[in-house]
TIMAR-332069 format. One record per residue: residue in one letter; x, y, z of N, C-alpha, C, O, CB in turn. Coordinates in Angstrom, 2 decimals. Glycine has a CB too. Layout:
BEGIN
+---+---------+---------+---------+---------+---------+---------+---------+---------+---------+---------+---------+---------+---------+---------+---------+
| r |     nxx |     nyy |     nzz |    caxx |    cayy |    cazz |     cxx |     cyy |     czz |     oxx |     oyy |     ozz |    cbxx |    cbyy |    cbzz |
+---+---------+---------+---------+---------+---------+---------+---------+---------+---------+---------+---------+---------+---------+---------+---------+
| A |       X |       Y |       Z |       X |       Y |       Z |       X |       Y |       Z |       X |       Y |       Z |       X |       Y |       Z |
...
+---+---------+---------+---------+---------+---------+---------+---------+---------+---------+---------+---------+---------+---------+---------+---------+
//
This chain:
BEGIN
+---+---------+---------+---------+---------+---------+---------+---------+---------+---------+---------+---------+---------+---------+---------+---------+
| r |     nxx |     nyy |     nzz |    caxx |    cayy |    cazz |     cxx |     cyy |     czz |     oxx |     oyy |     ozz |    cbxx |    cbyy |    cbzz |
+---+---------+---------+---------+---------+---------+---------+---------+---------+---------+---------+---------+---------+---------+---------+---------+
| M |  -65.74 |  -52.93 |  -27.96 |  -66.03 |  -51.72 |  -28.72 |  -66.05 |  -52.09 |  -30.20 |  -65.17 |  -52.80 |  -30.69 |  -64.97 |  -50.59 |  -28.42 |
| S |  -67.04 |  -51.61 |  -30.90 |  -67.16 |  -51.95 |  -32.31 |  -66.12 |  -51.19 |  -33.14 |  -65.56 |  -50.19 |  -32.69 |  -68.57 |  -51.64 |  -32.83 |
| A |  -65.88 |  -51.69 |  -34.33 |  -64.88 |  -51.08 |  -35.21 |  -65.30 |  -49.65 |  -35.59 |  -64.46 |  -48.76 |  -35.68 |  -64.68 |  -51.93 |  -36.49 |
| R |  -66.58 |  -49.45 |  -35.81 |  -67.05 |  -48.11 |  -36.17 |  -66.84 |  -47.12 |  -35.03 |  -66.41 |  -45.99 |  -35.26 |  -68.54 |  -48.16 |  -36.56 |
| T |  -67.12 |  -47.54 |  -33.81 |  -66.92 |  -46.68 |  -32.64 |  -65.46 |  -46.33 |  -32.47 |  -65.11 |  -45.19 |  -32.17 |  -67.46 |  -47.35 |  -31.37 |
| R |  -64.58 |  -47.32 |  -32.67 |  -63.14 |  -47.06 |  -32.57 |  -62.69 |  -46.04 |  -33.60 |  -61.89 |  -45.16 |  -33.31 |  -62.34 |  -48.35 |  -32.73 |
| R |  -63.22 |  -46.16 |  -34.81 |  -62.82 |  -45.24 |  -35.88 |  -63.30 |  -43.82 |  -35.61 |  -62.56 |  -42.86 |  -35.82 |  -63.37 |  -45.73 |  -37.22 |
| V |  -64.53 |  -43.68 |  -35.15 |  -65.06 |  -42.35 |  -34.85 |  -64.30 |  -41.73 |  -33.67 |  -63.93 |  -40.56 |  -33.72 |  -66.58 |  -42.43 |  -34.53 |
| L |  -64.08 |  -42.51 |  -32.64 |  -63.33 |  -42.02 |  -31.48 |  -61.90 |  -41.65 |  -31.89 |  -61.38 |  -40.62 |  -31.45 |  -63.31 |  -43.08 |  -30.36 |
| G |  -61.27 |  -42.47 |  -32.71 |  -59.92 |  -42.18 |  -33.17 |  -59.86 |  -40.92 |  -34.01 |  -58.92 |  -40.14 |  -33.90 |  -59.38 |  -43.35 |  -33.98 |
| L |  -60.88 |  -40.72 |  -34.83 |  -60.94 |  -39.50 |  -35.65 |  -60.99 |  -38.26 |  -34.77 |  -60.26 |  -37.30 |  -35.02 |  -62.17 |  -39.54 |  -36.57 |
| F |  -61.84 |  -38.28 |  -33.74 |  -61.92 |  -37.12 |  -32.85 |  -60.64 |  -36.93 |  -32.04 |  -60.21 |  -35.80 |  -31.81 |  -63.10 |  -37.28 |  -31.90 |
| I |  -60.03 |  -38.01 |  -31.62 |  -58.76 |  -37.90 |  -30.88 |  -57.69 |  -37.28 |  -31.77 |  -56.95 |  -36.40 |  -31.31 |  -58.29 |  -39.29 |  -30.38 |
| I |  -57.60 |  -37.71 |  -33.01 |  -56.60 |  -37.15 |  -33.92 |  -56.89 |  -35.68 |  -34.22 |  -55.97 |  -34.86 |  -34.22 |  -56.56 |  -37.95 |  -35.23 |
| M |  -58.15 |  -35.35 |  -34.47 |  -58.49 |  -33.95 |  -34.79 |  -58.18 |  -33.01 |  -33.63 |  -57.51 |  -32.00 |  -33.81 |  -59.97 |  -33.84 |  -35.16 |
| F |  -58.67 |  -33.35 |  -32.45 |  -58.46 |  -32.47 |  -31.31 |  -57.01 |  -32.53 |  -30.81 |  -56.46 |  -31.52 |  -30.37 |  -59.40 |  -32.84 |  -30.18 |
| G |  -56.40 |  -33.70 |  -30.88 |  -55.01 |  -33.82 |  -30.48 |  -54.07 |  -33.02 |  -31.37 |  -53.15 |  -32.38 |  -30.89 |  -54.60 |  -35.27 |  -30.47 |
| L |  -54.32 |  -33.08 |  -32.67 |  -53.48 |  -32.32 |  -33.60 |  -53.69 |  -30.82 |  -33.43 |  -52.73 |  -30.05 |  -33.51 |  -53.79 |  -32.74 |  -35.05 |
| A |  -54.93 |  -30.41 |  -33.20 |  -55.19 |  -28.99 |  -32.96 |  -54.49 |  -28.52 |  -31.69 |  -53.88 |  -27.45 |  -31.68 |  -56.71 |  -28.73 |  -32.86 |
| L |  -54.57 |  -29.30 |  -30.63 |  -53.89 |  -28.96 |  -29.38 |  -52.38 |  -28.94 |  -29.58 |  -51.70 |  -28.04 |  -29.06 |  -54.26 |  -29.96 |  -28.27 |
| Y |  -51.85 |  -29.90 |  -30.31 |  -50.42 |  -29.93 |  -30.59 |  -49.97 |  -28.68 |  -31.36 |  -48.92 |  -28.11 |  -31.05 |  -50.07 |  -31.19 |  -31.39 |
| C |  -50.76 |  -28.27 |  -32.34 |  -50.42 |  -27.07 |  -33.11 |  -50.39 |  -25.83 |  -32.22 |  -49.50 |  -24.98 |  -32.35 |  -51.41 |  -26.87 |  -34.25 |
| I |  -51.36 |  -25.72 |  -31.34 |  -51.40 |  -24.57 |  -30.43 |  -50.18 |  -24.57 |  -29.51 |  -49.56 |  -23.53 |  -29.31 |  -52.69 |  -24.59 |  -29.58 |
| L |  -49.83 |  -25.72 |  -28.97 |  -48.66 |  -25.81 |  -28.09 |  -47.37 |  -25.49 |  -28.83 |  -46.50 |  -24.81 |  -28.29 |  -48.58 |  -27.20 |  -27.47 |
| V |  -47.23 |  -25.98 |  -30.05 |  -46.03 |  -25.70 |  -30.83 |  -45.93 |  -24.21 |  -31.14 |  -44.85 |  -23.63 |  -31.07 |  -46.03 |  -26.52 |  -32.15 |
| M |  -47.06 |  -23.58 |  -31.47 |  -47.03 |  -22.14 |  -31.76 |  -46.64 |  -21.34 |  -30.52 |  -45.86 |  -20.40 |  -30.61 |  -48.39 |  -21.68 |  -32.28 |
| K |  -47.20 |  -21.72 |  -29.36 |  -46.86 |  -21.01 |  -28.13 |  -45.37 |  -21.18 |  -27.79 |  -44.71 |  -20.23 |  -27.37 |  -47.73 |  -21.51 |  -26.96 |
| L |  -44.86 |  -22.38 |  -27.97 |  -43.44 |  -22.62 |  -27.71 |  -42.57 |  -21.86 |  -28.71 |  -41.52 |  -21.34 |  -28.34 |  -43.13 |  -24.12 |  -27.78 |
| A |  -43.00 |  -21.80 |  -29.96 |  -42.23 |  -21.09 |  -30.98 |  -42.16 |  -19.60 |  -30.67 |  -41.11 |  -18.98 |  -30.87 |  -42.86 |  -21.31 |  -32.36 |
| V |  -43.24 |  -19.02 |  -30.19 |  -43.23 |  -17.60 |  -29.85 |  -42.24 |  -17.33 |  -28.73 |  -41.60 |  -16.28 |  -28.70 |  -44.64 |  -17.14 |  -29.44 |
| L |  -42.11 |  -18.26 |  -27.81 |  -41.20 |  -18.06 |  -26.68 |  -39.73 |  -18.19 |  -27.05 |  -38.90 |  -17.43 |  -26.55 |  -41.52 |  -19.05 |  -25.59 |
| I |  -39.39 |  -19.14 |  -27.92 |  -37.97 |  -19.45 |  -28.09 |  -37.40 |  -19.15 |  -29.47 |  -36.18 |  -19.20 |  -29.63 |  -37.75 |  -20.87 |  -27.80 |
| L |  -38.21 |  -18.84 |  -30.46 |  -37.67 |  -18.88 |  -31.81 |  -37.03 |  -17.65 |  -32.42 |  -36.18 |  -17.83 |  -33.29 |  -38.70 |  -19.26 |  -32.65 |
| P |  -37.33 |  -16.47 |  -32.08 |  -36.71 |  -15.39 |  -32.86 |  -35.20 |  -15.29 |  -32.63 |  -34.67 |  -14.20 |  -32.40 |  -37.37 |  -14.05 |  -32.51 |
| I |  -34.52 |  -16.41 |  -32.69 |  -33.08 |  -16.44 |  -32.44 |  -32.31 |  -16.36 |  -33.76 |  -31.53 |  -15.43 |  -33.97 |  -32.69 |  -17.72 |  -31.67 |
| H |  -32.53 |  -17.33 |  -34.63 |  -31.80 |  -17.43 |  -35.88 |  -32.63 |  -18.27 |  -36.84 |  -33.39 |  -19.14 |  -36.40 |  -30.38 |  -18.05 |  -35.67 |
| W |  -32.50 |  -18.04 |  -38.13 |  -33.32 |  -18.77 |  -39.09 |  -33.02 |  -20.26 |  -39.08 |  -33.92 |  -21.06 |  -39.35 |  -33.10 |  -18.22 |  -40.48 |
| A |  -31.80 |  -20.66 |  -38.77 |  -31.45 |  -22.08 |  -38.75 |  -32.13 |  -22.79 |  -37.57 |  -32.54 |  -23.94 |  -37.68 |  -29.92 |  -22.27 |  -38.66 |
| V |  -32.25 |  -22.10 |  -36.45 |  -32.95 |  -22.66 |  -35.29 |  -34.44 |  -22.80 |  -35.62 |  -35.06 |  -23.79 |  -35.24 |  -32.75 |  -21.77 |  -34.03 |
| D |  -35.00 |  -21.81 |  -36.31 |  -36.39 |  -21.90 |  -36.75 |  -36.60 |  -23.13 |  -37.63 |  -37.55 |  -23.89 |  -37.44 |  -36.80 |  -20.62 |  -37.51 |
| L |  -35.72 |  -23.31 |  -38.58 |  -35.82 |  -24.43 |  -39.50 |  -35.76 |  -25.77 |  -38.77 |  -36.57 |  -26.65 |  -39.03 |  -34.70 |  -24.36 |  -40.53 |
| L |  -34.82 |  -25.91 |  -37.86 |  -34.69 |  -27.14 |  -37.09 |  -35.92 |  -27.38 |  -36.21 |  -36.43 |  -28.50 |  -36.14 |  -33.42 |  -27.09 |  -36.24 |
| F |  -36.38 |  -26.33 |  -35.54 |  -37.55 |  -26.46 |  -34.67 |  -38.77 |  -26.93 |  -35.44 |  -39.43 |  -27.88 |  -35.03 |  -37.85 |  -25.12 |  -33.98 |
| Y |  -39.07 |  -26.28 |  -36.55 |  -40.26 |  -26.65 |  -37.31 |  -40.11 |  -28.01 |  -37.99 |  -41.11 |  -28.71 |  -38.17 |  -40.55 |  -25.59 |  -38.35 |
| A |  -38.91 |  -28.39 |  -38.35 |  -38.69 |  -29.72 |  -38.93 |  -38.97 |  -30.80 |  -37.88 |  -39.64 |  -31.79 |  -38.16 |  -37.25 |  -29.86 |  -39.47 |
| V |  -38.46 |  -30.61 |  -36.68 |  -38.68 |  -31.58 |  -35.61 |  -40.14 |  -31.58 |  -35.19 |  -40.74 |  -32.65 |  -35.02 |  -37.77 |  -31.27 |  -34.39 |
| A |  -40.73 |  -30.41 |  -35.02 |  -42.14 |  -30.33 |  -34.61 |  -43.06 |  -30.92 |  -35.68 |  -44.11 |  -31.47 |  -35.35 |  -42.54 |  -28.87 |  -34.33 |
| G |  -42.67 |  -30.81 |  -36.93 |  -43.48 |  -31.36 |  -38.01 |  -43.41 |  -32.87 |  -38.11 |  -44.28 |  -33.49 |  -38.72 |  -43.06 |  -30.76 |  -39.29 |
| I |  -42.39 |  -33.46 |  -37.53 |  -42.24 |  -34.91 |  -37.57 |  -42.77 |  -35.58 |  -36.31 |  -43.30 |  -36.69 |  -36.37 |  -40.78 |  -35.28 |  -37.77 |
| I |  -42.64 |  -34.92 |  -35.17 |  -43.00 |  -35.54 |  -33.89 |  -44.47 |  -35.96 |  -33.83 |  -44.78 |  -37.00 |  -33.26 |  -42.70 |  -34.58 |  -32.75 |
| W |  -45.37 |  -35.17 |  -34.41 |  -46.80 |  -35.49 |  -34.30 |  -47.16 |  -36.79 |  -34.99 |  -48.22 |  -37.36 |  -34.73 |  -47.63 |  -34.36 |  -34.89 |
| I |  -46.30 |  -37.28 |  -35.86 |  -46.60 |  -38.50 |  -36.61 |  -46.68 |  -39.71 |  -35.68 |  -47.51 |  -40.60 |  -35.89 |  -45.54 |  -38.74 |  -37.69 |
| F |  -45.84 |  -39.76 |  -34.65 |  -45.78 |  -40.94 |  -33.78 |  -47.07 |  -41.16 |  -32.99 |  -47.58 |  -42.28 |  -33.00 |  -44.62 |  -40.81 |  -32.84 |
| P |  -47.62 |  -40.15 |  -32.30 |  -48.90 |  -40.40 |  -31.62 |  -50.05 |  -40.65 |  -32.60 |  -50.94 |  -41.45 |  -32.32 |  -49.25 |  -39.23 |  -30.72 |
| A |  -50.04 |  -39.97 |  -33.74 |  -51.10 |  -40.19 |  -34.73 |  -51.02 |  -41.61 |  -35.28 |  -52.06 |  -42.24 |  -35.51 |  -51.00 |  -39.16 |  -35.89 |
| Y |  -49.83 |  -42.11 |  -35.48 |  -49.65 |  -43.48 |  -35.96 |  -50.20 |  -44.47 |  -34.93 |  -50.88 |  -45.44 |  -35.29 |  -48.16 |  -43.77 |  -36.23 |
| W |  -49.91 |  -44.23 |  -33.65 |  -50.39 |  -45.11 |  -32.60 |  -51.92 |  -45.13 |  -32.57 |  -52.52 |  -46.19 |  -32.48 |  -49.82 |  -44.68 |  -31.23 |
| V |  -52.54 |  -43.95 |  -32.65 |  -54.01 |  -43.88 |  -32.65 |  -54.58 |  -44.59 |  -33.86 |  -55.56 |  -45.32 |  -33.74 |  -54.49 |  -42.41 |  -32.62 |
| M |  -53.98 |  -44.39 |  -35.02 |  -54.49 |  -45.03 |  -36.23 |  -54.34 |  -46.56 |  -36.16 |  -55.19 |  -47.29 |  -36.67 |  -53.76 |  -44.48 |  -37.46 |
| R |  -53.30 |  -47.03 |  -35.56 |  -53.13 |  -48.49 |  -35.39 |  -54.21 |  -49.03 |  -34.47 |  -54.74 |  -50.11 |  -34.71 |  -51.73 |  -48.82 |  -34.83 |
| R |  -54.53 |  -48.28 |  -33.40 |  -55.57 |  -48.71 |  -32.48 |  -56.95 |  -48.67 |  -33.14 |  -57.82 |  -49.46 |  -32.79 |  -55.56 |  -47.85 |  -31.23 |
| M |  -57.16 |  -47.77 |  -34.07 |  -58.43 |  -47.67 |  -34.77 |  -58.66 |  -48.91 |  -35.62 |  -59.79 |  -49.39 |  -35.73 |  -58.48 |  -46.42 |  -35.63 |
| G |  -57.63 |  -49.42 |  -36.21 |  -57.76 |  -50.56 |  -37.10 |  -57.74 |  -51.90 |  -36.39 |  -58.13 |  -52.91 |  -36.97 |  -56.68 |  -50.53 |  -38.10 |
| A |  -57.27 |  -51.91 |  -35.14 |  -57.13 |  -53.18 |  -34.42 |  -58.45 |  -53.71 |  -33.92 |  -58.49 |  -54.77 |  -33.29 |  -56.18 |  -53.03 |  -33.27 |
+---+---------+---------+---------+---------+---------+---------+---------+---------+---------+---------+---------+---------+---------+---------+---------+
//
């Protein structure tokens, strides 16, 4: 696979994957979050960091 093809494919994977991740996080937040503001803070902090790991893996594969 050429480098350009990997980059384009990686771009689409990141775009659609991040959009899907956001939808799933929002649906989960609606189910569990109206508990306390501290739980909201912790949930969004963790959810905001977790997406970095798969995106990092895809970006590494794009450059390889």
